[in-house]
DRENSESE-54745 format. One record per residue (C-alpha): x negated, y, z negated. Coordinates in Angstrom, 3 decimals. Last residue first. Layout:
N
+----------+----------+----------+
!        u !        v !        w !
+----------+----------+----------+
!        X !        Y !        Z !
...
+----------+----------+----------+
This chain:
292
+----------+----------+----------+
!        u !        v !        w !
+----------+----------+----------+
!   36.067 !   -7.819 !  -29.921 !
!   34.117 !   -9.306 !  -27.047 !
!   35.134 !  -12.757 !  -25.820 !
!   33.361 !  -15.822 !  -27.246 !
!   31.909 !  -18.795 !  -25.399 !
!   31.192 !  -17.004 !  -22.149 !
!   28.777 !  -14.607 !  -23.828 !
!   26.482 !  -17.493 !  -24.820 !
!   26.245 !  -18.498 !  -21.163 !
!   25.018 !  -15.058 !  -20.127 !
!   21.306 !  -15.480 !  -19.690 !
!   21.889 !  -18.199 !  -17.131 !
!   20.159 !  -21.562 !  -17.264 !
!   22.843 !  -23.197 !  -15.160 !
!   25.432 !  -20.827 !  -13.769 !
!   28.988 !  -22.183 !  -13.850 !
!   29.591 !  -21.234 !  -17.470 !
!   28.361 !  -17.708 !  -16.794 !
!   31.078 !  -16.612 !  -14.385 !
!   33.309 !  -14.798 !  -16.879 !
!   30.290 !  -13.684 !  -18.924 !
!   28.889 !  -11.823 !  -15.930 !
!   32.151 !   -9.955 !  -15.492 !
!   32.197 !   -9.173 !  -19.218 !
!   28.704 !   -7.740 !  -18.867 !
!   29.784 !   -5.380 !  -16.082 !
!   32.902 !   -4.411 !  -17.998 !
!   30.713 !   -3.576 !  -21.049 !
!   28.128 !   -1.303 !  -19.422 !
!   30.443 !    1.687 !  -19.029 !
!   31.405 !    1.552 !  -22.717 !
!   27.748 !    1.512 !  -23.737 !
!   27.073 !    4.585 !  -21.612 !
!   30.116 !    6.360 !  -23.052 !
!   28.999 !    5.554 !  -26.596 !
!   25.454 !    6.756 !  -25.986 !
!   26.622 !    9.986 !  -24.355 !
!   29.000 !   10.754 !  -27.221 !
!   26.365 !   10.096 !  -29.872 !
!   23.777 !   12.244 !  -28.092 !
!   26.263 !   15.083 !  -27.842 !
!   27.677 !   16.055 !  -24.478 !
!   26.064 !   18.875 !  -22.526 !
!   27.238 !   17.749 !  -19.117 !
!   23.663 !   16.718 !  -18.338 !
!   23.728 !   14.381 !  -21.338 !
!   26.937 !   12.769 !  -20.088 !
!   25.562 !   12.244 !  -16.613 !
!   22.304 !   10.806 !  -17.913 !
!   24.044 !    8.255 !  -20.144 !
!   26.377 !    7.314 !  -17.304 !
!   23.369 !    6.656 !  -15.074 !
!   21.630 !    4.596 !  -17.762 !
!   24.550 !    2.170 !  -18.212 !
!   23.688 !    0.945 !  -21.663 !
!   23.151 !   -2.296 !  -23.559 !
!   24.008 !   -2.191 !  -27.256 !
!   27.230 !   -4.195 !  -27.012 !
!   25.359 !   -6.951 !  -25.190 !
!   23.049 !   -7.471 !  -28.155 !
!   25.854 !   -8.225 !  -30.591 !
!   27.568 !  -10.166 !  -27.796 !
!   24.563 !  -12.432 !  -27.576 !
!   22.193 !  -12.639 !  -24.597 !
!   20.376 !  -15.918 !  -24.213 !
!   16.838 !  -16.478 !  -25.452 !
!   17.849 !  -18.255 !  -28.661 !
!   19.832 !  -20.812 !  -26.653 !
!   16.807 !  -21.924 !  -24.608 !
!   17.140 !  -21.854 !  -20.839 !
!   16.982 !  -18.116 !  -20.363 !
!   13.305 !  -17.803 !  -19.524 !
!   14.010 !  -16.086 !  -16.210 !
!   17.135 !  -16.686 !  -14.165 !
!   16.739 !  -14.627 !  -10.952 !
!   19.663 !  -12.443 !   -9.977 !
!   22.347 !  -13.276 !   -7.396 !
!   22.321 !  -10.176 !   -5.216 !
!   18.691 !   -9.367 !   -5.964 !
!   17.355 !  -12.719 !   -4.836 !
!   19.178 !  -12.421 !   -1.505 !
!   18.135 !   -8.795 !   -1.175 !
!   14.486 !   -9.667 !   -1.650 !
!   14.658 !  -12.392 !    0.988 !
!   16.355 !   -9.962 !    3.393 !
!   13.524 !   -7.431 !    3.037 !
!   14.465 !   -3.869 !    2.118 !
!   12.439 !   -3.898 !   -1.114 !
!    9.301 !   -5.089 !    0.633 !
!    7.685 !   -8.098 !   -1.076 !
!    8.818 !  -10.563 !    1.594 !
!    7.146 !   -8.320 !    4.150 !
!    3.670 !   -9.213 !    2.956 !
!    2.391 !  -10.088 !    6.439 !
!    0.164 !   -6.993 !    6.350 !
!    2.326 !   -5.359 !    9.031 !
!    5.443 !   -5.959 !    6.944 !
!    3.851 !   -4.534 !    3.802 !
!    2.752 !   -1.476 !    5.750 !
!    6.285 !   -0.963 !    7.069 !
!    7.555 !   -0.960 !    3.479 !
!    4.964 !    1.633 !    2.516 !
!    5.603 !    3.887 !    5.505 !
!    9.365 !    3.827 !    4.927 !
!    8.924 !    4.642 !    1.200 !
!    6.543 !    7.595 !    1.497 !
!    9.247 !   10.280 !    1.704 !
!   11.018 !    8.695 !   -1.265 !
!    8.086 !    9.151 !   -3.644 !
!    7.030 !    5.667 !   -4.744 !
!    8.434 !    2.901 !   -6.924 !
!    7.320 !   -0.710 !   -7.381 !
!    9.423 !   -3.259 !   -9.254 !
!    7.855 !   -5.976 !  -11.356 !
!    8.798 !   -9.234 !  -13.083 !
!   10.467 !  -12.071 !  -11.172 !
!    9.721 !  -11.507 !   -8.459 !
!    7.298 !   -8.923 !   -7.113 !
!    9.513 !   -6.153 !   -5.766 !
!    8.583 !   -3.416 !   -3.325 !
!    9.569 !    0.080 !   -2.168 !
!   12.110 !    1.288 !   -4.713 !
!   12.572 !    5.001 !   -4.136 !
!   11.557 !    8.290 !   -5.746 !
!   13.169 !   11.727 !   -5.623 !
!   14.033 !   11.823 !   -9.318 !
!   17.656 !   10.666 !   -9.243 !
!   16.743 !    8.104 !   -6.599 !
!   14.291 !    6.435 !   -8.978 !
!   16.902 !    6.217 !  -11.740 !
!   19.459 !    4.627 !   -9.446 !
!   17.025 !    1.997 !   -8.147 !
!   15.689 !    1.280 !  -11.628 !
!   19.245 !    0.622 !  -12.838 !
!   19.861 !   -1.624 !   -9.851 !
!   16.801 !   -3.671 !  -10.771 !
!   18.200 !   -4.286 !  -14.243 !
!   16.509 !   -2.746 !  -17.248 !
!   14.234 !   -4.119 !  -19.950 !
!   14.955 !   -6.525 !  -22.756 !
!   17.721 !   -8.723 !  -24.094 !
!   17.893 !  -11.690 !  -21.744 !
!   14.657 !  -13.564 !  -22.144 !
!   11.195 !  -12.238 !  -21.433 !
!    9.781 !  -14.413 !  -24.206 !
!    8.343 !  -11.586 !  -26.306 !
!    6.756 !  -13.171 !  -29.368 !
!    7.595 !  -12.217 !  -32.964 !
!    9.478 !  -15.437 !  -33.694 !
!   13.098 !  -14.248 !  -33.709 !
!   13.718 !  -13.520 !  -30.023 !
!   11.476 !  -10.500 !  -29.632 !
!   14.485 !   -8.219 !  -29.445 !
!   15.871 !   -9.789 !  -32.611 !
!   12.574 !   -9.418 !  -34.442 !
!   12.419 !   -5.767 !  -33.443 !
!   15.698 !   -5.238 !  -35.235 !
!   18.712 !   -3.857 !  -33.418 !
!   19.680 !   -0.312 !  -34.338 !
!   23.333 !    0.662 !  -34.314 !
!   23.743 !    3.649 !  -32.059 !
!   24.078 !    7.300 !  -33.022 !
!   21.241 !    6.794 !  -35.512 !
!   19.342 !    6.695 !  -33.229 !
!   19.874 !    8.352 !  -29.841 !
!   16.589 !    9.057 !  -28.113 !
!   14.230 !    6.915 !  -30.196 !
!   16.725 !    4.085 !  -29.859 !
!   15.971 !    3.643 !  -26.185 !
!   18.592 !    1.099 !  -25.226 !
!   17.913 !   -1.931 !  -22.982 !
!   19.363 !   -1.239 !  -19.562 !
!   22.414 !   -1.896 !  -17.446 !
!   23.379 !   -1.439 !  -13.792 !
!   24.881 !   -4.688 !  -12.507 !
!   25.462 !   -4.977 !   -8.739 !
!   21.886 !   -6.146 !   -8.216 !
!   22.249 !   -9.327 !  -10.217 !
!   20.902 !   -9.270 !  -13.785 !
!   18.418 !  -11.951 !  -14.808 !
!   15.596 !  -10.067 !  -13.101 !
!   14.846 !   -7.806 !  -16.099 !
!   12.446 !   -5.113 !  -14.917 !
!    8.746 !   -4.488 !  -15.457 !
!    7.324 !   -1.314 !  -14.024 !
!    5.087 !   -0.357 !  -11.104 !
!    4.556 !    3.246 !  -10.114 !
!    2.945 !    4.506 !   -6.907 !
!    1.805 !    8.014 !   -5.921 !
!    2.277 !    9.277 !   -9.470 !
!    3.899 !   12.714 !   -9.903 !
!    3.429 !   14.096 !  -13.402 !
!    5.187 !   17.461 !  -13.922 !
!    7.663 !   15.906 !  -16.327 !
!   11.073 !   14.368 !  -15.681 !
!    9.304 !   11.629 !  -13.732 !
!    7.274 !   10.614 !  -16.792 !
!   10.347 !   10.532 !  -19.019 !
!   12.085 !    8.367 !  -16.409 !
!    9.209 !    5.899 !  -16.298 !
!    9.174 !    5.642 !  -20.096 !
!   12.948 !    5.188 !  -20.233 !
!   12.779 !    2.488 !  -17.556 !
!   10.202 !    0.511 !  -19.545 !
!   12.161 !    0.554 !  -22.814 !
!   11.826 !   -3.148 !  -23.624 !
!    9.032 !   -5.492 !  -22.567 !
!    6.312 !   -2.810 !  -22.643 !
!    5.028 !   -3.016 !  -19.055 !
!    4.321 !    0.304 !  -17.337 !
!    1.773 !    0.610 !  -14.512 !
!    0.968 !    4.067 !  -13.107 !
!   -0.963 !    4.641 !   -9.885 !
!   -2.380 !    7.510 !   -7.822 !
!   -2.640 !   10.444 !  -10.182 !
!   -1.067 !   13.788 !   -9.347 !
!   -0.883 !   15.273 !  -12.854 !
!   -4.430 !   14.291 !  -13.778 !
!   -4.759 !   12.342 !  -17.058 !
!   -6.700 !   14.298 !  -19.684 !
!   -6.315 !   11.951 !  -22.650 !
!   -4.053 !   14.257 !  -24.650 !
!   -2.078 !   15.139 !  -21.509 !
!   -1.272 !   11.488 !  -20.910 !
!   -0.329 !   11.150 !  -24.570 !
!    1.915 !   14.227 !  -24.463 !
!    3.752 !   12.803 !  -21.430 !
!    4.306 !    9.454 !  -23.146 !
!    5.496 !   11.043 !  -26.399 !
!    9.311 !   11.229 !  -26.330 !
!    9.778 !    8.199 !  -24.086 !
!    7.713 !    6.118 !  -26.470 !
!    4.140 !    4.808 !  -26.481 !
!    2.534 !    3.392 !  -29.605 !
!   -1.152 !    4.127 !  -29.168 !
!   -4.305 !    2.034 !  -29.473 !
!   -6.601 !    3.394 !  -26.774 !
!   -8.271 !    1.635 !  -23.861 !
!  -10.780 !    3.902 !  -22.088 !
!  -12.867 !    0.911 !  -20.900 !
!  -15.723 !    1.475 !  -23.378 !
!  -13.257 !    2.920 !  -25.906 !
!  -11.729 !   -0.485 !  -26.575 !
!   -8.464 !   -0.548 !  -28.527 !
!   -5.599 !   -3.034 !  -28.675 !
!   -2.286 !   -3.299 !  -30.560 !
!    0.151 !   -0.622 !  -29.366 !
!   -1.424 !   -0.341 !  -25.942 !
!   -2.648 !    2.447 !  -23.675 !
!   -5.163 !    2.203 !  -20.814 !
!   -6.384 !    5.354 !  -19.055 !
!   -8.066 !    5.427 !  -15.694 !
!  -10.948 !    4.979 !  -13.320 !
!  -11.046 !    3.411 !   -9.861 !
!  -14.208 !    1.829 !   -8.485 !
!  -12.533 !   -0.482 !   -5.973 !
!  -13.638 !   -3.906 !   -7.187 !
!  -13.585 !   -3.717 !  -10.977 !
!  -11.172 !   -0.858 !  -11.668 !
!   -8.718 !   -1.348 !   -8.788 !
!   -8.959 !   -5.130 !   -9.180 !
!   -8.320 !   -5.004 !  -12.926 !
!   -5.387 !   -2.555 !  -12.830 !
!   -2.467 !   -4.853 !  -13.678 !
!   -4.334 !   -6.083 !  -16.730 !
!   -3.523 !   -8.157 !  -19.772 !
!   -2.847 !  -11.669 !  -18.527 !
!   -6.112 !  -13.094 !  -19.811 !
!   -9.231 !  -11.086 !  -19.015 !
!   -9.918 !   -8.522 !  -16.279 !
!  -10.363 !   -5.549 !  -18.601 !
!  -10.980 !   -6.106 !  -22.297 !
!   -9.012 !   -5.828 !  -25.570 !
!   -6.020 !   -7.713 !  -24.093 !
!   -2.280 !   -7.015 !  -24.098 !
!   -2.285 !   -3.824 !  -22.081 !
!    1.088 !   -2.059 !  -22.189 !
!    0.849 !    1.325 !  -20.484 !
!   -1.607 !    1.369 !  -17.575 !
!   -2.660 !    4.721 !  -16.153 !
!   -4.567 !    5.033 !  -12.881 !
!   -6.930 !    7.416 !  -11.078 !
!   -8.224 !    6.943 !   -7.566 !
!   -8.131 !   10.747 !   -7.014 !
!   -5.811 !   11.321 !   -4.058 !
!   -5.358 !    7.936 !   -2.422 !
!   -4.238 !    6.827 !    1.027 !
!   -0.718 !    6.038 !    2.199 !
!   -1.207 !    2.814 !    4.165 !
!   -4.410 !    1.571 !    2.530 !
!   -2.803 !    2.423 !   -0.786 !
!    0.000 !    0.000 !    0.000 !
+----------+----------+----------+
């Protein structure tokens, strides 16, 4: 993709880096850029620190991500941002795009369990607590302190699509079952054409294979009962677009959160109605008990 659109400063930011070193384990999305292409950048993680690779131990939220990038001197027009925090990814991307930062390409983790017609996201409690009931970290991490990428995390692909459009960006590629790639909308046709010409067309967002996966969703780590979405969790999921609309109308935080939750519920009820026929689905637990 960068071969197609070029680079400006070969600078990256990676938020969520689960190793203390570059190019080890599953930690890095920026290893090849750093090791083989000579890029430089900032790494942020809530648990790891290594000054020699510019990895800093920071808890990153929607309300501080811009301040952290400024703190560490990140250029406004950097080339690449990777966000993977297993929860509020879309809120971090949106906070970045509301600022003066304009990355050339962004990748972020999404929840593939939701088909493309469902627009829901994990809540960002830092924006509206205590207006919404807080779910414990242990519940999000499925009870044993380890993120299993089950049902209650992240945002649906459709939610990323809507958010990107709202900020002049577009979905350009998807690596199933984990990452979506966004770029400024004017670059999107060139990027998708570049993937086709490099025989990577199946990754392009407008590819028929991508659309087939998107329409039905991709069951990911939803085979164990404790990984499936419960109604307690489902009631906290939000329709991000409704949240934004209500905030822009000047509604209170509590009002916006409630309206966004209300808009998400019919979508989840529709999934619950068909869940019993879908093996390994995130939504089988919902089918057993209707919402109150």
